C-alpha positions in Angstrom: 36.9 14.6 -21.3 35.0 13.8 -18.6 35.3 10.0 -17.7 32.5 7.7 -18.0 30.5 7.1 -14.8 31.3 3.9 -13.2 35.0 3.8 -14.5 38.2 4.4 -12.9 41.1 6.3 -14.7 43.8 4.2 -15.7 47.2 5.0 -16.5 48.4 4.9 -20.4 49.3 1.2 -21.3 53.6 0.5 -21.4 53.9 3.6 -18.6 55.0 2.6 -15.1 54.8 5.1 -11.8 58.0 4.6 -10.7 58.3 4.0 -7.4 60.1 5.6 -4.2 63.8 4.5 -3.4 64.5 4.3 0.2 66.9 7.6 0.0 63.7 9.5 -1.7 61.8 8.4 1.2 64.6 9.9 3.8 64.6 13.3 1.7 61.1 13.6 1.7 60.8 12.8 5.4 63.8 15.4 6.1 61.7 18.1 4.4 58.8 17.0 5.9 60.6 18.0 9.4 62.2 20.9 8.1 59.0 22.4 7.3 57.3 21.7 10.7 60.4 23.8 12.4 59.4 27.6 11.9 62.4 30.1 11.1 64.6 31.2 13.2 62.3 34.5 14.8 59.2 33.5 13.2 56.3 33.8 15.8 55.1 30.6 17.3 52.3 28.9 15.5 48.7 28.6 16.5 46.5 25.5 17.2 43.4 27.8 15.4 40.9 24.5 16.9 41.9 25.4 20.0 41.3 28.5 20.0 38.1 28.3 18.0 36.5 25.3 20.0 38.1 25.8 23.4 38.7 22.3 23.6 41.9 22.6 25.4 39.2 24.1 28.1 37.6 20.5 28.6 37.7 18.4 30.5 37.1 14.9 30.2 36.4 12.7 33.2 36.1 9.4 33.0 34.9 6.6 35.5 36.0 5.1 38.5 38.4 8.4 38.6 37.7 11.5 40.5 38.3 15.1 39.3 41.2 17.4 40.0 40.3 20.5 41.2 41.8 23.3 39.5 44.4 24.0 42.0 46.0 20.6 42.3 46.4 21.1 38.3 47.9 23.9 38.6 50.3 22.4 40.8 51.5 19.9 38.5 51.5 22.0 35.2 53.6 23.7 37.6 55.9 22.0 39.2 56.3 19.2 37.1 57.7 20.9 34.5 60.6 22.8 36.5 61.4 19.0 38.0 61.9 17.7 35.0 64.0 20.5 33.8 66.4 20.1 36.9 66.4 16.9 35.9 67.3 17.8 32.3 70.8 19.5 33.6 71.7 17.3 36.1 71.8 14.3 33.8 74.3 16.1 31.4 77.1 15.9 34.2 76.6 13.8 36.8 77.1 9.6 36.5 75.3 6.8 36.2 74.5 7.0 39.8 73.8 10.5 40.4 71.3 9.8 37.4 69.8 7.5 39.7 69.4 9.2 42.3 67.8 11.8 40.6 65.2 10.0 38.9 63.9 8.8 42.0 63.7 12.2 43.6 62.0 13.3 40.3 59.3 10.5 41.0 58.7 11.4 44.9 58.3 15.5 43.6 55.7 13.8 41.1 53.8 11.8 43.3 53.4 14.7 46.0 51.2 16.9 43.9 48.5 13.9 43.5 48.7 13.4 46.7 47.6 16.6 47.2 44.6 16.7 44.6 43.2 13.3 46.5 43.3 14.8 49.6 41.5 18.0 48.2 39.2 16.3 46.4 38.1 13.8 49.7 37.0 17.4 51.0 35.1 18.2 48.3 33.1 15.2 48.1 31.2 15.6 51.2 29.9 18.8 49.1 28.6 16.9 46.1 27.0 14.5 47.5 25.5 16.8 49.7 23.9 18.7 45.8 23.1 15.4 44.6 20.9 14.1 47.4 18.9 17.7 46.9 15.3 17.1 45.7 15.6 18.1 42.1 13.6 21.0 41.6 10.1 21.2 40.6 8.7 21.5 36.9 5.7 23.4 36.2 4.1 22.7 33.2 2.6 25.4 31.3 -0.8 26.1 31.2 -1.2 25.3 27.1 1.2 23.0 26.7 -0.7 20.4 29.6 -2.6 17.5 28.5 -6.9 18.2 28.5 -8.6 15.8 30.4 -10.8 14.1 28.4 -13.7 12.0 31.3 -13.6 8.5 30.4 -17.3 8.2 28.7 -15.7 10.8 26.1 -12.3 9.2 25.8 -12.1 7.3 22.1 -8.1 7.2 21.6 -7.2 5.3 24.4 -7.8 2.0 22.4 -4.8 3.1 19.6 -2.6 4.0 22.4 -0.2 1.8 20.4 -0.5 3.2 17.4 1.6 5.5 16.7 -0.1 7.3 13.9 -3.2 8.0 15.4 -1.7 9.7 17.5 -3.8 9.3 20.7 -1.9 11.4 23.7 -2.9 14.7 21.4 -5.2 14.2 18.7 -7.8 16.2 20.2 -5.5 18.8 20.8 -4.8 18.6 16.6 -8.3 19.1 16.0 -9.0 21.8 18.4 -6.4 23.3 16.5 -7.9 22.7 13.2 -11.1 24.0 14.3 -9.4 27.8 15.3 -7.7 27.3 12.5 -10.8 27.4 10.5 -11.0 31.3 11.4 -8.3 32.7 9.1 -10.4 30.7 5.8 -13.5 31.5 6.0 -15.6 32.7 2.9 -18.3 34.5 1.4 -20.1 34.4 -2.0 -17.6 35.8 -3.9 -19.4 35.6 -7.3 -20.6 39.0 -7.7 -16.8 39.8 -7.6 -16.5 37.1 -11.3 -17.9 39.3 -13.9 -17.6 36.4 -16.7 -18.4 33.4 -14.4 -21.4 31.8 -12.4 -22.9 29.3 -9.4 -23.5 26.9 -12.8 -19.7 27.1 -14.4 -18.0 26.4 -10.7 -20.5 23.5 -10.5 -19.1 22.4 -13.3 -16.1 22.7 -12.5 -16.0 20.6 -9.1 -18.5 17.6 -11.0 -15.0 17.4 -13.3 -12.1 17.4 -10.8 -14.3 14.7 -8.9 -13.5 12.8 -12.6 -9.8 13.8 -12.3 -10.2 12.1 -8.5 -11.6 9.0 -10.0 -9.2 8.6 -12.0 -5.7 9.2 -11.3 -7.0 7.2 -8.0 -6.0 10.1 -5.5 -7.4 10.7 -2.0 -10.5 12.2 -0.7 -8.2 14.5 0.9 -6.5 16.6 -2.3 -10.6 17.2 -4.1 -12.0 18.6 -1.0 -8.4 20.6 -0.4 -8.3 21.1 -4.1 -11.5 23.0 -4.1 -11.0 24.9 -1.1 -7.5 26.2 -2.7 -9.9 27.3 -6.2 -12.7 28.9 -4.0 -9.9 30.9 -2.4 -8.0 32.3 -5.6 -11.0 33.1 -7.1 -12.3 34.8 -3.9 -9.7 37.2 -4.5 -8.6 37.4 -8.6 -11.0 37.6 -11.4 -10.3 34.3 -13.7 -12.0 34.5 -17.4 -14.3 31.7 -17.7 -11.9 30.1 -20.2 -8.8 30.1 -17.6 -11.3 28.3 -14.9 -10.1 24.7 -16.3 -7.0 25.7 -15.7 -6.9 27.5 -12.2 -9.5 23.8 -10.7 -6.6 22.2 -12.6 -3.0 23.5 -10.7 -5.5 22.9 -8.0 -5.4 19.8 -8.5 -2.0 19.5 -8.9 -0.7 21.8 -5.6 -3.5 19.5 -4.0 -1.8 16.5 -5.0 1.8 17.6 -4.0 0.5 17.6 -0.2 -1.6 15.7 0.4 -0.4 12.7 -2.5 2.8 10.0 -1.6 2.9 9.9 -5.6 1.2 12.6 -7.3 0.6 13.2 -10.8 3.1 15.3 -12.7 2.4 18.0 -14.6 2.1 16.0 -17.9 -0.9 14.1 -16.1 -3.0 17.2 -16.0 -2.5 19.2 -19.1 -3.1 15.4 -20.6 -6.9 16.0 -19.1 -6.5 19.5 -19.7 -6.7 18.0 -23.4 -3.9 20.3 -24.2 -5.8 23.6 -23.5 -3.2 24.7 -21.9 0.7 24.4 -22.3 3.0 23.6 -19.7 4.3 27.4 -18.8 0.5 28.1 -18.7 0.5 26.2 -15.8 3.1 26.2 -13.9 2.5 30.2 -14.1 -0.8 29.7 -12.4 0.8 27.2 -9.9 2.7 30.2 -8.5 0.0 32.8 -9.1 -1.8 30.3 -7.0 0.4 30.0 -4.5 1.2 34.0 -4.1 -2.4 34.7 -4.1 -3.0 32.1 -0.7 0.2 33.3 0.5 1.6 29.8 0.4 -0.3 29.0 3.5 -2.6 25.9 2.0 -2.9 23.9 5.0 -6.6 24.0 4.6 -9.2 23.0 7.3 -11.2 20.3 5.2 -14.7 19.1 6.0 -13.8 15.2 5.5 -11.1 15.5 8.3 -13.7 16.5 10.4 -15.9 13.9 9.1 -13.9 11.1 9.7 -13.0 11.9 13.1 -16.7 12.6 14.5 -18.1 9.1 13.0 -15.5 7.6 15.1 -16.7 9.0 18.5 -20.3 7.3 17.9 -18.5 4.2 16.2 -20.4 4.7 12.8 -20.3 2.2 10.3 -18.2 2.1 7.0 -21.9 2.3 5.1 -23.3 5.6 7.3 -19.9 6.4 7.1 -20.2 6.7 3.3 -23.7 8.5 3.7 -22.0 11.3 5.1 -19.1 11.8 3.2 -21.7 11.5 0.4 -23.8 14.2 1.1 -20.6 16.2 1.8 -19.1 15.9 -0.9 -22.6 17.1 -3.0 -22.0 20.3 -1.1 -19.2 21.1 -2.5 -20.8 22.1 -5.3 -23.4 24.0 -3.8 -22.2 27.9 -3.8 -24.6 29.0 -0.8 -22.0 26.4 1.4 -18.6 27.7 0.7 -19.2 30.4 3.4 -19.8 27.3 5.9 -16.6 26.4 8.3 -15.3 22.9 7.5 -16.4 21.6 11.3 -19.6 22.5 11.3 -20.9 21.3 7.5 -19.1 17.8 8.9 -21.4 18.1 11.6 -24.5 18.5 9.9 -23.6 16.1 6.8 -23.3 13.2 10.2 -26.5 14.3 11.2 -28.3 13.9 8.4 -26.9 10.2 8.0 -27.1 9.2 11.7 -31.0 10.2 11.2 -31.1 8.6 7.8 -29.7 5.4 9.5 -31.8 5.3 12.1 -29.2 5.6 14.9 -30.1 9.4 16.7 -29.3 12.3 16.8 -26.3 14.9 18.3 -25.2 13.0 21.3 -23.2 13.6 23.8 -20.0 12.4 23.2 -20.1 14.7 19.8 -21.3 17.8 21.3 -18.1 17.7 23.2 -15.7 16.8 20.8 -17.0 19.3 18.2 -18.3 21.5 19.7 -21.4 22.4 19.0 -24.9 21.8 20.4 -27.6 20.7 17.4 -29.3 24.4 17.3 -26.0 25.2 16.0 -26.4 22.9 13.1 -29.6 23.9 12.0 -29.3 26.8 9.9 -26.6 23.9 7.9 -29.0 21.2 7.8 -31.9 22.9 6.4 -29.0 24.1 3.4 -28.3 20.3 2.8 -32.0 19.1 3.0 -32.7 21.8 0.3 -29.6 20.6 -1.5 -30.5 17.4 -1.2 -34.0 17.4 -2.5 -33.3 19.5 -5.8 -33.8 17.5 -8.9 -30.7 16.3 -9.9 -28.6 17.5 -13.2 -28.0 15.5 -15.9 -25.0 17.4 -16.5 -23.4 17.0 -13.4 -24.3 14.0 -12.3 -20.0 12.4 -11.2 -20.9 12.4 -7.6 -23.7 10.5 -7.7 -23.2 8.3 -10.4 -19.7 7.3 -8.1 -21.8 6.3 -5.0 -23.9 4.4 -6.6 -21.6 1.9 -7.2 -21.5 -0.9 -4.3 -17.9 -0.2 -3.0 -19.7 3.1 -1.8 -22.8 1.2 -0.8 -24.7 2.7 -3.1 -25.5 5.8 -0.9 -26.7 7.3 -3.7 -29.9 5.6 -4.1 -31.2 6.1 -0.9 -34.2 7.9 0.1 -34.2 11.5 0.9 -35.0 11.6 5.3 -38.0 14.1 5.3 -37.3 17.7 7.6 -39.9 17.0 9.6 -37.7 14.4 11.1 -34.8 16.5 10.9 -36.3 19.2 12.6 -37.2 16.7 15.7 -33.7 15.4 16.0 -32.7 18.9 15.8 -34.4 19.4 19.4 -33.1 16.9 20.8 
């Protein structure tokens, strides 16, 4: 029977452990000694750890002592045992006076190799000093590992030099890498491959995911990543309309595990689906999505680029929130699915800057984003068409969200004219 946790086993009541007497201790010690000595004719025992680790070859150098050369060590190891054996033979036959004299001769013989070792070490000292004084070899850093030189007028990370969480030394390199990684996750309009779905169904799903993100108080990165994973899965796997909500909730579960500190559990996602699916179905869909995406879910999302580019122009929180509003609305538009995240974020920020009359696409934004104003023109026009379209009363989660005072009520701001945007694109 297993013991209760946190308790130790005790001896039964009334029983006593017999104490070992002195005679038993002596007998046990004799048994240990007898077992340690090999029988006559048996092979000599081998120390396994010394053979494996070569510990017998390791020399420990203490500070203040000179290293002994191999030659002096060999002399000492070869001469000392011989002298000791001779002393042991002579000590059995000579008197006490002879023993004292022999001891003095032995000590003199042992000191001699030490003196030789000191002389050899002194002779080798100049060579060691020359080696230490030699200049070290110049190590050249490879070109791909050299730190990128950023002009002073475009440096936006030096102000965070004391904040290790901001990674000021290689923040630019991180976003350049994410921008290159986008090429691996370029999507197309996959709706022709989904006979049971249409763009409106996908928009309804994303509108519901926004509500899930608000109710669970998840990061915005979690929402964007869930939408990206759902799109990549739907672009490769035909799904029936009854399973579309399961795809969205499972993608949100995976994104929560990737982004959140305390992600919701499986039962929470089953609850928000009104128990329309079983736990086994959600776990099976999770494995299906991960296998379809080859477990590569670190997909660059536009939200990260948007925050980075807004920092370049020191945009206020109200301006950043307006750009986030445009960017979140773009998740529902099937026409903007093929656009890269960095390009979409740049277009949303440009529309927000023009709306707030804060200028256009400045040189510092061109430097950090890698896009010219002409590169943003097609996406900006698509954004304006989407924002100018009348809102659907069935899908108002995003507009209601950004109509709150916490988000500066940016959803109620008037949309800037297309002619103003065209002038900004020409600058």
